[in-house]
Every structure is written in structure tokens, then in C-alpha cells.
SEDO-287454 format. One record per residue (C-alpha): residue number from 1; residue in three letters; x, y, z. Coordinates in nm, 3 decimals. Each point is the difference from the previous one (the first is absolute). Example, Ala and Ser with C-alpha at 12.3 -4.5 7.8 and 13.67 -1.06 7.14 Angstrom:
(1, ALA, (1.230, -0.450, 0.780));
(2, SER, (0.137, 0.344, -0.066));
This chain:
(1, LEU, (-3.525, -1.773, 1.949));
(2, ASP, (-0.020, -0.303, -0.229));
(3, SER, (-0.272, 0.148, -0.206));
(4, LEU, (0.178, 0.341, -0.012));
(5, LEU, (0.323, -0.162, -0.121));
(6, GLN, (-0.186, -0.198, -0.266));
(7, GLU, (-0.179, 0.312, -0.122));
(8, LYS, (0.293, 0.242, 0.011));
(9, THR, (0.318, -0.186, -0.062));
(10, MET, (-0.074, -0.324, -0.175));
(11, LYS, (-0.141, 0.160, -0.315));
(12, PRO, (0.241, 0.117, -0.272));
(13, GLY, (0.054, 0.379, -0.002));
(14, LEU, (-0.112, 0.055, 0.366));
(15, GLU, (0.352, -0.044, 0.163));
(16, ASN, (0.044, 0.179, 0.322));
(17, PHE, (0.298, 0.231, -0.013));
(18, LEU, (0.043, -0.015, 0.382));
(19, LEU, (0.076, -0.375, -0.024));
(20, LEU, (0.275, 0.039, -0.260));
(21, ALA, (0.271, -0.008, 0.265));
(22, ASP, (0.192, -0.235, 0.227));
(23, SER, (-0.171, -0.073, 0.329));
(24, TYR, (0.281, 0.166, 0.199));
(25, LYS, (-0.063, 0.331, -0.180));
(26, ILE, (-0.333, 0.031, 0.180));
(27, SER, (0.151, 0.084, 0.339));
(28, HIS, (0.293, 0.217, -0.115));
(29, HIS, (-0.189, 0.327, 0.043));
(30, LEU, (0.015, -0.071, 0.374));
(31, GLN, (0.383, -0.044, -0.005));
(32, TYR, (0.151, 0.314, -0.149));
(33, PRO, (0.133, 0.267, 0.242));
(34, PRO, (-0.273, 0.238, 0.130));
(35, GLU, (-0.031, 0.313, -0.206));
(36, THR, (0.131, -0.162, -0.324));
(37, THR, (-0.138, 0.194, -0.288));
(38, LYS, (0.205, -0.121, -0.304));
(39, ILE, (0.122, -0.340, -0.110));
(40, TYR, (0.207, -0.002, -0.314));
(41, SER, (0.108, -0.339, -0.157));
(42, TYR, (0.174, -0.111, -0.318));
(43, PHE, (0.026, -0.314, -0.221));
(44, GLU, (0.318, -0.135, -0.152));
(45, SER, (0.161, -0.315, -0.153));
(46, ARG, (0.285, -0.066, 0.254));
(47, GLY, (0.188, -0.222, -0.250));
(48, GLY, (-0.071, -0.353, -0.117));
(49, LYS, (0.058, -0.205, -0.313));
(50, TYR, (0.049, 0.299, -0.230));
(51, ASP, (0.191, 0.318, 0.059));
(52, ARG, (-0.252, 0.213, -0.180));
(53, THR, (-0.375, 0.021, 0.052));
(54, VAL, (-0.278, 0.102, -0.236));
(55, PHE, (-0.271, 0.199, 0.178));
(56, PHE, (-0.348, -0.097, -0.110));
(57, GLY, (-0.349, -0.077, 0.131));
(58, LEU, (-0.068, 0.261, 0.271));
(59, GLN, (-0.249, 0.174, -0.230));
(60, TYR, (-0.202, -0.327, -0.019));
(61, ILE, (-0.026, -0.015, 0.380));
(62, LEU, (-0.086, 0.366, 0.038));
(63, LYS, (-0.277, -0.010, -0.267));
(64, LYS, (-0.137, -0.334, 0.125));
(65, TRP, (0.006, 0.069, 0.373));
(66, LEU, (0.079, 0.363, 0.110));
(67, VAL, (-0.147, 0.242, -0.252));
(68, GLY, (-0.323, 0.169, 0.097));
(69, GLU, (-0.237, -0.081, 0.291));
(70, VAL, (0.122, -0.326, 0.135));
(71, LEU, (-0.194, -0.040, 0.320));
(72, ASN, (-0.348, 0.038, 0.140));
(73, GLN, (-0.181, -0.052, 0.333));
(74, ALA, (-0.103, -0.348, -0.097));
(75, MET, (0.368, -0.098, -0.052));
(76, ILE, (0.091, 0.143, 0.342));
(77, ASP, (-0.284, -0.179, 0.168));
(78, GLU, (0.094, -0.321, -0.160));
(79, ALA, (0.365, 0.027, 0.091));
(80, ASP, (-0.090, 0.083, 0.359));
(81, LEU, (-0.209, -0.314, 0.026));
(82, LEU, (0.251, -0.227, -0.175));
(83, LEU, (0.315, 0.135, 0.186));
(84, ASN, (-0.171, -0.017, 0.339));
(85, LYS, (-0.049, -0.373, -0.063));
(86, HIS, (0.348, -0.038, -0.156));
(87, PHE, (0.172, 0.150, 0.307));
(88, ARG, (-0.222, -0.203, 0.245));
(89, GLY, (-0.173, 0.311, 0.131));
(90, THR, (0.310, 0.217, 0.040));
(91, LYS, (-0.109, 0.354, -0.112));
(92, VAL, (0.283, 0.111, -0.220));
(93, PHE, (-0.177, 0.092, -0.326));
(94, ASN, (0.028, 0.372, -0.069));
(95, LYS, (-0.369, 0.061, -0.076));
(96, LYS, (0.025, 0.366, 0.110));
(97, GLY, (0.293, 0.063, -0.230));
(98, TRP, (-0.175, -0.151, -0.307));
(99, GLU, (-0.314, 0.189, 0.073));
(100, TYR, (0.199, 0.321, 0.017));
(101, ILE, (0.134, -0.074, -0.355));
(102, LEU, (-0.352, -0.071, -0.114));
(103, LYS, (-0.140, 0.330, 0.153));
(104, GLU, (0.288, 0.233, -0.071));
(105, HIS, (0.119, -0.133, -0.330));
(106, GLY, (-0.310, -0.171, -0.146));
(107, GLY, (0.160, -0.337, -0.001));
(108, ARG, (0.301, 0.112, -0.192));
(109, LEU, (0.345, -0.079, 0.130));
(110, PRO, (0.204, 0.301, 0.127));
(111, LEU, (0.326, -0.128, -0.130));
(112, ARG, (0.276, 0.128, -0.235));
(113, ILE, (0.196, -0.246, -0.205));
(114, ARG, (0.303, 0.100, -0.205));
(115, ALA, (0.156, -0.256, -0.233));
(116, VAL, (0.255, -0.019, -0.281));
(117, ALA, (-0.151, -0.018, -0.350));
(118, GLU, (-0.114, -0.352, -0.083));
(119, GLY, (0.227, -0.185, -0.234));
(120, THR, (0.313, 0.164, 0.144));
(121, VAL, (0.298, -0.238, 0.037));
(122, LEU, (0.221, 0.086, 0.294));
(123, PRO, (0.252, -0.167, 0.232));
(124, THR, (-0.126, -0.178, 0.304));
(125, ARG, (0.008, 0.164, 0.348));
(126, ASN, (-0.162, 0.312, -0.137));
(127, VAL, (-0.339, 0.140, 0.111));
(128, LEU, (-0.282, -0.085, -0.241));
(129, PHE, (-0.289, 0.168, 0.174));
(130, THR, (-0.087, 0.184, 0.320));
(131, VAL, (-0.322, 0.022, 0.197));
(132, GLU, (-0.111, 0.257, 0.262));
(133, ASN, (-0.321, 0.108, 0.169));
(134, THR, (-0.133, 0.346, -0.097));
(135, ASP, (-0.234, 0.027, 0.304));
(136, PRO, (0.187, 0.014, 0.341));
(137, GLN, (-0.298, -0.178, 0.160));
(138, VAL, (0.073, -0.327, -0.180));
(139, PRO, (0.376, -0.064, -0.004));
(140, TRP, (-0.062, -0.374, 0.044));
(141, LEU, (-0.158, -0.013, -0.346));
(142, THR, (0.344, 0.014, -0.169));
(143, ASN, (0.111, -0.351, 0.116));
(144, TYR, (-0.352, -0.141, -0.003));
(145, VAL, (0.012, 0.000, -0.377));
(146, GLU, (0.339, -0.174, 0.007));
(147, THR, (-0.153, -0.350, -0.057));
(148, LEU, (-0.173, 0.110, -0.319));
(149, LEU, (0.277, 0.218, -0.138));
(150, VAL, (0.275, -0.256, 0.053));
(151, GLN, (-0.180, -0.228, -0.237));
(152, CYS, (0.162, 0.216, -0.253));
(153, TRP, (0.295, -0.234, 0.047));
(154, TYR, (-0.166, -0.249, -0.244));
(155, PRO, (-0.031, 0.218, -0.319));
(156, ILE, (0.337, 0.157, 0.081));
(157, THR, (0.170, -0.343, 0.027));
(158, VAL, (-0.168, -0.143, -0.317));
(159, ALA, (0.094, 0.314, -0.193));
(160, THR, (0.352, -0.015, 0.134));
(161, ASN, (0.045, -0.371, -0.082));
(162, SER, (-0.148, 0.046, -0.350));
(163, TYR, (0.227, 0.307, -0.051));
(164, HIS, (0.313, -0.186, 0.082));
(165, MET, (-0.097, -0.288, -0.224));
(166, LYS, (-0.049, 0.251, -0.279));
(167, CYS, (0.347, 0.140, 0.068));
(168, LYS, (0.147, -0.350, -0.023));
(169, ILE, (-0.183, -0.082, -0.324));
(170, GLY, (0.100, 0.343, -0.137));
(171, GLU, (0.361, -0.067, 0.080));
(172, TYR, (0.005, -0.318, -0.217));
(173, LEU, (-0.215, 0.157, -0.266));
(174, ALA, (0.256, 0.286, -0.031));
(175, LEU, (0.285, -0.250, -0.029));
(176, THR, (-0.158, -0.239, -0.255));
(177, ALA, (-0.262, 0.188, -0.202));
(178, ASP, (-0.006, 0.299, -0.242));
(179, SER, (-0.301, 0.164, 0.161));
(180, MET, (-0.153, 0.043, 0.340));
(181, ASP, (-0.353, 0.031, -0.149));
(182, LYS, (-0.119, -0.338, 0.120));
(183, LEU, (0.088, 0.064, 0.369));
(184, PRO, (-0.352, 0.122, 0.113));
(185, ILE, (-0.157, -0.336, -0.083));
(186, MET, (0.276, -0.235, 0.110));
(187, LEU, (-0.135, -0.083, 0.345));
(188, HIS, (-0.366, -0.111, 0.002));
(189, ASP, (-0.212, -0.028, 0.317));
(190, PHE, (-0.122, -0.358, 0.050));
(191, GLY, (-0.084, 0.057, 0.368));
(192, TYR, (-0.380, 0.038, 0.026));
(193, ARG, (-0.078, -0.359, 0.099));
(194, GLY, (0.275, -0.004, 0.262));
(195, SER, (-0.110, 0.324, 0.174));
(196, THR, (-0.167, -0.009, 0.341));
(197, SER, (-0.305, 0.206, -0.122));
(198, VAL, (-0.137, 0.181, -0.301));
(199, GLU, (0.099, 0.334, 0.167));
(200, SER, (0.362, -0.104, 0.049));
(201, ALA, (0.016, -0.130, -0.355));
(202, GLY, (-0.137, 0.336, -0.128));
(203, LEU, (0.238, 0.213, 0.211));
(204, GLY, (0.306, -0.225, -0.042));
(205, GLY, (-0.070, -0.045, -0.368));
(206, LEU, (-0.026, 0.370, -0.042));
(207, ALA, (0.333, 0.048, 0.182));
(208, HIS, (0.161, -0.226, -0.255));
(209, LEU, (-0.152, 0.208, -0.274));
(210, VAL, (0.201, 0.294, 0.127));
(211, ASN, (0.287, -0.150, -0.179));
(212, PHE, (-0.146, -0.224, -0.273));
(213, GLU, (-0.300, -0.014, -0.230));
(214, GLY, (-0.063, -0.377, -0.006));
(215, THR, (-0.251, -0.170, 0.230));
(216, ASP, (-0.264, -0.269, 0.023));
(217, THR, (-0.133, 0.138, 0.331));
(218, LEU, (-0.321, 0.171, -0.106));
(219, ALA, (-0.053, 0.139, 0.351));
(220, ALA, (0.297, 0.224, -0.056));
(221, LEU, (-0.166, 0.170, -0.299));
(222, VAL, (-0.300, 0.084, 0.211));
(223, ALA, (0.217, 0.141, 0.275));
(224, GLY, (0.202, 0.207, -0.249));
(225, ASN, (-0.309, 0.154, -0.145));
(226, GLU, (-0.170, 0.074, 0.331));
(227, TYR, (0.292, 0.119, 0.205));
(228, TYR, (0.261, 0.129, -0.245));
(229, GLY, (-0.205, 0.125, -0.298));
(230, GLU, (0.138, -0.246, -0.247));
(231, GLU, (-0.250, -0.120, -0.263));
(232, MET, (0.208, -0.309, -0.086));
(233, ALA, (0.289, -0.076, 0.224));
(234, GLY, (0.120, -0.330, -0.156));
(235, TYR, (-0.025, -0.232, -0.291));
(236, SER, (0.005, -0.373, -0.074));
(237, ILE, (-0.036, -0.250, -0.289));
(238, PRO, (-0.205, -0.317, -0.049));
(239, ALA, (0.159, -0.305, 0.159));
(240, THR, (-0.064, -0.363, 0.062));
(241, GLU, (0.006, -0.181, 0.326));
(242, HIS, (0.052, -0.371, 0.079));
(243, SER, (-0.374, -0.077, -0.010));
(244, THR, (-0.036, 0.129, -0.353));
(245, MET, (0.290, -0.220, -0.105));
(246, THR, (-0.056, -0.314, 0.200));
(247, THR, (-0.360, -0.040, -0.087));
(248, TRP, (0.115, -0.085, -0.357));
(249, GLY, (0.208, -0.288, 0.133));
(250, ARG, (0.369, -0.085, -0.024));
(251, ARG, (-0.025, -0.124, -0.361));
(252, HIS, (-0.184, 0.307, -0.137));
(253, GLU, (0.220, 0.290, 0.090));
(254, THR, (0.045, 0.093, -0.368));
(255, GLU, (-0.380, 0.013, -0.037));
(256, ALA, (-0.033, 0.206, 0.316));
(257, VAL, (0.250, 0.262, -0.126));
(258, ARG, (-0.154, 0.003, -0.343));
(259, HIS, (-0.347, 0.051, 0.143));
(260, ILE, (0.120, 0.285, 0.217));
(261, LEU, (0.173, 0.170, -0.290));
(262, ASP, (-0.327, -0.037, -0.202));
(263, ARG, (-0.204, 0.156, 0.274));
(264, ILE, (0.251, 0.280, 0.073));
(265, PRO, (0.134, 0.057, -0.353));
(266, GLU, (0.208, 0.312, 0.058));
(267, GLY, (0.187, 0.187, 0.260));
(268, PRO, (0.249, -0.138, 0.250));
(269, ILE, (-0.099, -0.304, 0.206));
(270, SER, (0.173, -0.180, 0.288));
(271, ILE, (-0.014, -0.385, -0.002));
(272, VAL, (0.096, -0.202, 0.310));
(273, SER, (0.215, -0.277, -0.154));
(274, ASP, (0.086, -0.247, 0.279));
(275, SER, (-0.328, -0.164, 0.078));
(276, PHE, (0.144, -0.332, -0.124));
(277, ASP, (0.339, 0.018, -0.181));
(278, ILE, (0.130, 0.345, -0.071));
(279, PHE, (0.276, -0.131, -0.224));
(280, ASN, (-0.259, -0.165, -0.235));
(281, MET, (-0.188, 0.331, -0.004));
(282, LEU, (0.309, 0.198, -0.084));
(283, GLU, (0.150, -0.233, -0.258));
(284, ASN, (-0.295, -0.159, -0.161));
(285, VAL, (-0.323, 0.197, 0.060));
(286, PHE, (0.145, 0.354, -0.024));
(287, GLY, (0.319, -0.082, -0.184));
(288, SER, (-0.129, -0.236, -0.268));
(289, GLU, (-0.381, -0.069, -0.031));
(290, LEU, (-0.111, 0.360, 0.047));
(291, LYS, (0.314, 0.186, -0.080));
(292, ASP, (-0.116, 0.135, -0.330));
(293, ARG, (-0.321, 0.129, 0.153));
(294, ILE, (0.185, 0.164, 0.284));
(295, GLU, (0.244, 0.174, -0.229));
(296, LYS, (-0.284, 0.138, -0.219));
(297, ARG, (-0.230, 0.093, 0.288));
(298, ASN, (-0.068, 0.373, 0.065));
(299, GLY, (0.107, -0.012, 0.361));
(300, GLY, (0.270, -0.190, 0.185));
(301, ILE, (-0.021, -0.314, 0.217));
(302, VAL, (0.134, 0.051, 0.351));
(303, VAL, (0.117, -0.339, 0.124));
(304, ARG, (-0.046, -0.057, 0.376));
(305, PRO, (0.205, -0.263, 0.179));
(306, ASP, (-0.153, -0.064, 0.346));
(307, SER, (0.219, -0.254, 0.181));
(308, GLY, (0.361, -0.103, 0.049));
(309, ASP, (0.287, 0.217, 0.099));
(310, PRO, (-0.084, 0.345, -0.139));
(311, ALA, (0.341, 0.099, -0.133));
(312, GLU, (0.060, -0.344, -0.155));
(313, MET, (-0.345, -0.012, -0.156));
(314, VAL, (0.006, 0.350, -0.147));
(315, LEU, (0.346, -0.071, -0.160));
(316, ARG, (-0.115, -0.336, -0.142));
(317, THR, (-0.317, 0.159, -0.137));
(318, LEU, (0.188, 0.278, -0.171));
(319, ASP, (0.249, -0.245, -0.144));
(320, ILE, (-0.270, -0.233, -0.145));
(321, LEU, (-0.203, 0.297, -0.139));
(322, GLY, (0.315, 0.142, -0.145));
(323, ASP, (0.085, -0.329, -0.172));
(324, LYS, (-0.348, -0.032, -0.143));
(325, PHE, (-0.081, 0.364, -0.090));
(326, GLY, (0.346, 0.146, -0.037));
(327, SER, (0.144, 0.304, 0.165));
(328, SER, (0.197, 0.312, -0.092));
(329, LEU, (0.266, 0.205, 0.179));
(330, ASN, (-0.096, 0.344, 0.120));
(331, GLY, (0.239, 0.297, 0.020));
(332, GLN, (0.130, -0.114, 0.336));
(333, GLY, (0.093, -0.339, -0.148));
(334, TYR, (-0.268, -0.200, 0.173));
(335, LYS, (-0.248, -0.244, -0.155));
(336, VAL, (-0.363, 0.109, -0.057));
(337, LEU, (-0.286, -0.228, -0.104));
(338, PRO, (-0.227, 0.102, -0.286));
(339, PRO, (-0.307, 0.201, 0.093));
(340, CYS, (-0.226, -0.306, -0.038));
(341, VAL, (0.128, -0.160, 0.324));
(342, SER, (0.122, 0.109, 0.340));
(343, VAL, (-0.006, -0.133, 0.363));
(344, ILE, (-0.174, 0.084, 0.324));
(345, GLN, (0.129, -0.154, 0.328));
(346, GLY, (-0.268, 0.018, 0.269));
(347, ASP, (0.103, -0.272, 0.238));
(348, GLY, (0.238, 0.072, 0.289));
(349, ILE, (0.056, 0.365, -0.080));
(350, CYS, (0.149, 0.230, 0.260));
(351, TYR, (0.275, 0.253, 0.008));
(352, GLU, (0.264, -0.257, 0.055));
(353, SER, (-0.114, -0.241, -0.268));
(354, ILE, (-0.026, 0.278, -0.259));
(355, GLU, (0.364, 0.067, 0.051));
(356, LYS, (0.087, -0.369, -0.038));
(357, ILE, (-0.207, -0.043, -0.317));
(358, LEU, (0.120, 0.318, -0.173));
(359, SER, (0.367, -0.072, 0.081));
(360, THR, (-0.034, -0.363, -0.126));
(361, ILE, (-0.156, 0.098, -0.337));
(362, LYS, (0.247, 0.281, -0.042));
(363, ASP, (0.290, -0.234, 0.062));
(364, HIS, (-0.137, -0.220, -0.278));
(365, GLY, (-0.034, 0.285, -0.247));
(366, TRP, (-0.373, 0.077, 0.028));
(367, SER, (-0.146, 0.352, 0.028));
(368, ALA, (-0.230, 0.086, 0.291));
(369, GLU, (-0.251, 0.136, -0.257));
(370, ASN, (-0.105, -0.356, -0.081));
(371, LEU, (-0.157, -0.037, 0.345));
(372, VAL, (-0.287, 0.130, 0.211));
(373, PHE, (-0.043, -0.092, 0.363));
(374, GLY, (-0.318, -0.071, 0.205));
(375, SER, (0.007, 0.015, 0.377));
(376, GLY, (-0.278, -0.084, 0.250));
(377, GLY, (0.074, -0.078, 0.362));
(378, ALA, (0.350, 0.152, 0.005));
(379, LEU, (-0.149, 0.318, -0.145));
(380, LEU, (-0.307, 0.051, 0.224));
(381, GLN, (0.038, -0.238, 0.293));
(382, LYS, (0.345, -0.105, 0.100));
(383, LEU, (0.069, 0.321, 0.193));
(384, ASP, (-0.106, 0.163, 0.325));
(385, ARG, (0.043, 0.319, 0.195));
(386, ASP, (0.349, -0.104, 0.099));
(387, THR, (0.113, -0.043, -0.367));
(388, GLN, (0.070, 0.373, -0.001));
(389, LYS, (-0.026, 0.045, 0.381));
(390, CYS, (-0.288, 0.251, -0.013));
(391, ALA, (-0.081, 0.186, 0.320));
(392, TYR, (-0.204, 0.287, 0.140));
(393, LYS, (0.138, 0.186, 0.299));
(394, CYS, (-0.069, 0.310, 0.206));
(395, SER, (0.275, 0.259, -0.029));
(396, TYR, (-0.141, 0.324, 0.150));
(397, VAL, (-0.253, 0.101, 0.260));
(398, GLU, (-0.127, 0.321, 0.156));
(399, ILE, (-0.081, -0.006, 0.373));
(400, ASN, (-0.109, 0.308, 0.194));
(401, GLY, (0.082, 0.215, -0.306));
(402, GLN, (0.360, -0.131, -0.018));
(403, GLY, (0.130, -0.193, -0.297));
(404, ARG, (0.210, -0.307, 0.060));
(405, ASP, (0.191, -0.233, -0.232));
(406, VAL, (-0.058, -0.367, 0.086));
(407, PHE, (0.149, -0.330, -0.129));
(408, LYS, (0.057, -0.364, 0.094));
(409, ASP, (0.347, -0.142, 0.031));
(410, PRO, (-0.012, -0.358, 0.126));
(411, VAL, (0.342, -0.120, 0.134));
(412, THR, (-0.081, -0.356, -0.130));
(413, ASP, (-0.049, 0.120, -0.362));
(414, PRO, (0.160, 0.320, -0.120));
(415, GLY, (-0.145, -0.060, -0.344));
(416, LYS, (-0.344, 0.091, 0.150));
(417, LYS, (0.110, 0.348, 0.119));
(418, SER, (-0.255, 0.246, -0.128));
(419, LYS, (0.025, 0.355, -0.124));
(420, ALA, (-0.055, 0.304, 0.218));
(421, GLY, (-0.174, 0.327, -0.075));
(422, ARG, (-0.221, 0.143, -0.271));
(423, LEU, (0.143, -0.140, -0.315));
(424, ALA, (0.073, 0.119, -0.350));
(425, LEU, (0.104, -0.201, -0.309));
(426, VAL, (0.249, 0.199, -0.198));
(427, LYS, (0.202, -0.056, -0.318));
(428, ALA, (0.348, 0.127, -0.073));
(429, ASP, (0.216, -0.100, -0.296));
(430, GLY, (-0.256, -0.253, -0.101));
(431, GLN, (0.010, -0.181, 0.345));
(432, PHE, (-0.291, -0.015, 0.249));
(433, SER, (0.058, 0.038, 0.369));
(434, THR, (-0.217, 0.052, 0.311));
(435, ILE, (0.062, 0.286, 0.235));
(436, THR, (-0.199, 0.215, 0.239));
(437, GLN, (-0.220, 0.277, -0.128));
(438, GLN, (0.215, 0.241, 0.189));
(439, GLU, (0.312, -0.118, -0.174));
(440, ALA, (-0.172, 0.014, -0.344));
(441, LEU, (-0.112, 0.360, 0.068));
(442, ALA, (0.349, 0.100, 0.109));
(443, ARG, (0.152, -0.151, -0.313));
(444, GLY, (-0.264, 0.143, -0.227));
(445, GLN, (-0.099, -0.351, -0.120));
(446, GLU, (-0.349, -0.069, -0.118));
(447, ASP, (-0.191, -0.295, 0.151));
(448, GLU, (-0.078, -0.261, -0.267));
(449, MET, (-0.314, -0.105, 0.191));
(450, TYR, (-0.341, 0.142, -0.091));
(451, VAL, (-0.313, 0.039, 0.211));
(452, VAL, (-0.214, -0.285, -0.141));
(453, PHE, (-0.276, 0.001, 0.261));
(454, GLU, (-0.133, 0.258, 0.237));
(455, ASN, (-0.314, 0.001, 0.219));
(456, GLY, (-0.184, -0.260, -0.212));
(457, ASP, (0.099, 0.139, -0.337));
(458, LEU, (0.233, -0.153, -0.259));
(459, LYS, (0.252, 0.268, -0.097));
(460, LYS, (0.189, -0.187, -0.268));
(461, ASP, (-0.152, -0.242, -0.251));
(462, TRP, (0.280, -0.165, -0.201));
(463, THR, (-0.072, -0.183, -0.318));
(464, LEU, (0.159, -0.327, -0.086));
(465, ARG, (0.161, 0.165, -0.297));
(466, GLU, (0.178, 0.246, 0.239));
(467, VAL, (0.092, -0.281, 0.239));
(468, ARG, (0.152, -0.214, -0.277));
(469, ALA, (0.205, 0.295, -0.138));
(470, ARG, (0.164, 0.051, 0.344));
(471, ALA, (0.057, -0.371, 0.068));
(472, TRP, (0.191, -0.062, -0.324));
(473, LYS, (0.172, 0.335, -0.040));
(474, ASN, (0.061, 0.063, 0.373));
(475, ALA, (-0.174, 0.331, -0.039));
(476, THR, (-0.089, 0.208, 0.303));
(477, LYS, (-0.232, 0.295, -0.018));
(478, THR, (-0.186, 0.024, -0.326));
């Protein structure tokens, strides 16, 4: 077994599909009522921090793990050996069932998955996708894949968090600026280093790019190209870090900035400014010694405070830059810095701090257009499956040829009551709701979910361009 595990599962690209499940899933095929032929389950956000959810990321999981031939005899044999040891000799592994799928379906999964179009923004407590077996011999397969499919919570939650931050920034931009044109670049992804893996950085970073175009997470660009057909999903600019500033020493910050401007003579560049004394940098280095060069440069300097209270530091930075470089009033009556200077705040940025910063600078007469945000941990890491209360539940079965609606309704937590029946997502007067397929048929309402996967084949292949259009415009079927 040890050598088989090393050969088959420890090498990249040789993951065993049968082991992509929680241990307790292994014995569930023994537990359903006899003569069960159909299991139908659904996934939803039951509520959480935000009242609207952005659906994104299922396509990544389908393409990576479910499309095509996903099992072979070697995987079945490996799982049999491993799980026999895992359960201390208790024979619960469904070897016969998996060998049936291999023989009758060529290792392709006899499942049908219907889902709302990716990028759709809809209220919580609505069905997002459904899963059912297409072969009556393997009803247990529907919930075997729950472990893998529920990991969709992560891109959904990142996209949702990013979307609501975009809405908040957009709210202040509309109040204090003459144009919304800057909005797509006003929240930049700084989260790569804080992610738990390269894969999570790629998927989470791409979820952010559903709403914005700014990122420093290169893995997201790869994911966007490979899984959503986007040649270039996001953009960045040259930027300094503390090491490129501190290696010059406290007394040579002017030389450091001058050198950087020599080596990168045009285009925007972000300069971290608090390695030693941010006020000296703002007033003397930027605002005096290098002021003329900054004003004449083809490309603005983006000043980056990186410590202190975020709202206080952004305001003080704007005030000093305004004093040194001047400002003008836009059509809304708010102050705007000249194009040669602006500010990026990348420390301590989350939904709540964005609100505080923007309200603070607005109260002091500054337009939101002077500012860009960068977010790392709060964007890609400070969230979990319960942030939006994502869950996957069985709602319909067929036993002995008879259909039956099923649901859970715990007396200790009514909020965990699940839906019953075969479900449809419908839209009327611009509002989404979840009803049964029978109700939708009776009302003449069209289901907003598409078949996206069937019997090993991907049936819908959304592009990032399409996903972005839905997420920002709240479009449905396009």
C-alpha cells in the first residue's frame, strides 16, 4: 500500500477522484433506503454577512475534477486498500459501485448538474445549483461529490465580498466624483502571500477579478486563462516594497526615489512611503526635493501609506499632498489632486474600513477618486463557509419508483431548515425566488438554471467577460 500511495497519489496530477470526499461519505451507499434509484440535492447560501451572493467558481471545479474520464481501475484498487486500513478492516468501500461506473460509463460520472449562470447576483436563500444521478444504479453518487462541490463556497464568498466592497466604493464615487470610470481599478488584490496555497490564491484571486481589474496575484491570471478563457484577466503597475526602500538607508530616501524614477522613467508607479518617516517623504521628498520632477513625469506617483490608523493616514496624506501639489474642485464640489499624485491604501482594508475611510475623506471635502485600495487577507482569507452559510442538501428522492420530497428541519435551529422537492430558480419583476419545478411549470415561469454538466461533459463554458457582465449589471440569461 505504501508504495502504491507514493506512486499514485503523491505525484502532482495523479490525484485519486475516489478520495476527494469526507470519510463518512464512503459508507453512505449502505445507508439509503433499499430500492433508492434517485438522489437529488441542491446548493445554496442560507444567509450570512451579505444579503446578496455572487455565484462563481463551479466551472473551475467541474473542469478541474469532474469533466471527462475521472477514474480507472488503479484508483479503485488504491482506494480499496487505503480505505480498508482507514476503517480498520471494516469493509464499507463501494468497490462494486465504482467498478460499475468504470465498466458502464467508462469512468465518466453519471450526474446532471444545473446551475445559475456564473456572475449572477441574487438574494441569499436561493438555489444556486442542483445535482442528481442519471443512472438509477448509482443514486449514492449525488452526495458523494458534495465534499468537492461545496468547495465552491470559497470563490462564491470571495466574489461576494469583493462585489459588496465594489458597491461601497461605487457609492462614494458617485457622491464625490464626476465619473465612475475609475471604479474597475479601485480595489487591488494584495492577497497572494496570505493565501493558504497557490491554488486558493488563483481561484480566490480570479473571484475578485469578477468585479475588478486590478491584481498582484499572478496565479489568478493563469486560472482566468485556463478555466474562463480570458487572455488577460487583470492588470498592475510597478511598485516598490520596503526592502527596495530600506536598503538605501534612512538618510537616503530622496536618492532611493530618484533612482527608482530613473530606472522606471514613465508610467504610473506606486511608492511605499512609511519605511521610516512618512511625513518627511510627503513634505520633503515628494513635496519639495522631487516635486518638479514628479509634476513633469509622464505617469503619476501613487503614494502608499502602510501603517497607522487607515482613515487618519489617508486623510493626512491627502491633506499634505494637496498642500504641496495643489488641488481643484470637481463638478460635485470635492477636492481632486493633480494627475501626478494619488494615494493607495493597502493596509487594514476590508469592507468596514473602506466605509470608514471614504466617509472620513468625504467629510473633509476629498473625492473618492483620489484613492485606490489594496486588500489582502480580508479579501482572500478572512472568510469561511459560514460567511455566507453555504450548504448542500438532499431535497428529493425516488424509492421503488415513487418520488418523495425530503428536507431537514432541526427543532434546535430553524435557520437550518432545508428546501424540499425538485427546485427551480425563477425571476419575476426583476426578483429571484426558488420554487419547485412543478410550481414553475404551473406558472409558466422559466428556470434560470442551465444544465452545466451531464455524464462527464461540460455543457456550458462561461467566459470571464460574460461572468463580469452579469456580476456588475445583474444580468441573467445572455
